[in-house]
Phi, psi and omega in degrees: 000132179263130176284105188288355182272352189246123179282335190258027177306135177229004180293132183284185183083040173305144174299152178291129186306127177090358178287165180305313182298319176295313181305319178286331174293322179293317184295321185296319180288323194283341177290352170280346186289321180304302177303318183290320177299321180295324180298314185286316173317310187283331190213083180307341183265010175293142183294139168206153174238130184245113173266120187259121178238085182288043181285129171271083183274086189223176176296128187292327178292330180276332181290332194288341178294343182261117183296136176058046181292332183293340180283347182297349170291351177277348183295334183266018171291347171305333185295336172312328183290348165303340178291350169303331176278116200297348181232030175258138182241126175249124170252124194239123184247131183224167175290317178238158182292142178278128173309138173316308175314316180291321181289322184293325187296322184279319178308313184298332178292337195297118181292118174082007188235124172302137180309313186298319183296309181295329177296319187290335179259019177240128173247115179266129179230150175213149177280351187044054179219122179260010177294163181276016171293144175295146181312314187297324181292317182303322181291312177300332179284350184240089179299326183282336169291318178304315179303310179304324175295307174304316181287339176286338179276114184287322183217103185300339186280349185231050184213151178209155177256146175228142183223167174299313172214159183250123179231188180299321183296322182292324181291315179304316183295321176299318177295313190286341176269338177075040178218153183277160181254112177285077188186171181295139171303128177308326180301336178265005186295347176295341174299334179264001171290162164314308180298315182289332176296319179295327177296315184289329177292322182293317176306324184270354180071033179254130187300146175217159189287162181293137181174188185230145169236173182061036181286137186260322189200179186299326174303319180290330179289319172308308183302310181295321173302314181293313184294326173297323180286327176292320175295312189237086176311326187276355186299135184261325180217150170238146174265147179233136183216128165303135183301325183246021175294169179209160188047025176085351191286341182256017176263161179207166181230140173238123182263143183263358185302137182086351177300140184282162174253154181085213192290337191281000189295312183298317182289328176298315177291329179295320183283323187269343183298319180292331180272334188258347177301139183236119182272148170281328179277122188310316194271357187293152175230156183299310184302302179294323180295313185291325170295328179292323184293322175289340176288302196270323197079175182179194181226166162229133182218167177291143178272125187267125181253149177180162183289326178229111183236135176231171180224083170283169173216156175238135180254136185222168183214141174240109185277165184295351176269002178081023178262133172257118185224160168276127181248340173189172173223152183221159162256132181273151177254113182247162181209197184097171180302324177241017171072046177243351190271122178295117176255324184175201183196161181244141186230134355278182169295156170316126175289359174294330191224001184301319183296322176304303180293339175283325177294325175288323175306313175303319178298312183290323177304314179304309178305318180290326177294317178300328181275357175103007180300161174206149181098197186266157176202162185226149178239125177265143171233152163259132177243130181236133177291128172230103182064236188269353180240201180227145177248118179253138171239131179272142187235340181195146177249125167264098194263065182183176174289110186253194184294345171267000186284301186291329177294320182296309180296327172296316180297318182293322181291321185280328188250343178052045175271185176226149180259121178272105180293342184280322185247353176074019188250150176245128181225146175288172180300339176272005182078015179277122183290139176238140181232159168207155170243122184239146176213141170258013193221040167282096194226133177200127181312330179299330184283349181300130181105344184274122180282162175305324178292323185293323185293319178296320171307308183290330180286322183287315189291333181251008174083018190262348180294141176295133192249113178294332180291312186267355184052036179222159176137202190233135173241133179256157181216178184053026187296331181296335182276357190292311192296319186267326189251349179069037191226134168216162179256154177217155173230105186250113191261132169220186186262006175199161181305318181300319181282328173296318178298322177301314178310312189294312179289336169292318183296321168306311177298321187280324179294320175303308182301311185292324180294323184289327180287000000 
């Protein structure tokens, strides 16, 4: 039996992953989160250790669709901003070492904390493994690295682990480190699948597109496509989604144009599906998609049409004390063949409908809290203008830290402001409103070869660096992907939507010019 109270346990005989013993140990560890959270909330100077494991523990084939996916471990470098708390220690573990220039870039952003002081409370560890195995698995496969993590935890009673998403691997790692996981219990992850999302929306009384969930194979897909058309003869397209797809890369569209009426519809769909289906991922094929659908399952739902269509999202959090709150709203920036791939976001969402989606978020948050969910999650919507108002349909729960998490955390840590859920605005302590335009996909082949040092020099020389005095400017992330993939992320903060967008456009212009040089 492993003593979960001791962070530095080195005894052999760990419980089998997923066994009743491991689940019991995990449950005991999770009970520590409430008192730990209460302590830090009441005294931000209380000592604590945060172990950051930014593993994208997701389907490897789906991840391979994203250029430079292994650099997405850097998106959680925003957690280094926790070092602004003077007695907080951060342990950040990655697959490969992060360049010193990137780490220094984030530490220099810390308001009111000398770099040397922050550095002394930061432990960087790496697996030195560039394979596509999930980072958490790499850590579990390296007992000596596990020992170094344990030895870096000053007090196991004042430590927790945070991850991009929670799976059985993260649960096992938490147990073997002897610290709780501030994240969703992996047994509840079905709530974040496309099928589970639709179930939660119904339980919350939140509108969702007409459709079918828990589909098992392509025969089910054909039947769902046919039934939707029979129920809604005016329907022009149907959306097909893998249950565990992400960033829109597992989505596809089936167009009905030219379909027959009457009894021939089912045979027509069966014959046309392999030819007509349009994938969001550029390299996808019908054979591979059909095989992946049989592995994951998925859904088919109506494609919502309208003259003006947007995709807002609401970000929520269920903390260890059981409080479910709305923390922000965004309008997503989407691309891809049919506009389903996440490219970035603008903050906050349009005031015309931000209150509507916040209320929907509260309803879903209550359902997830009742079922035991924990941590950050986001709910995506399709919103269609109908006359003078908007009609919203919830389409997905991202039960993890998503593409809208790190930009908002960067804003919060840099400005120390607050989000007012009543008016949908974020303001600094001096009542100055803040807006941003964020993207994970600022990409150009011409940017290849620019190093992290080059990017910092370019930003400073051209006035793109975030200015703490004006509370405006540009913060970069995914910096490690720049030289090889010509890809970088940005959070462009301004005092209006227009100024934030101007920063983004200026960033593109500057990088394009410097790349040509």
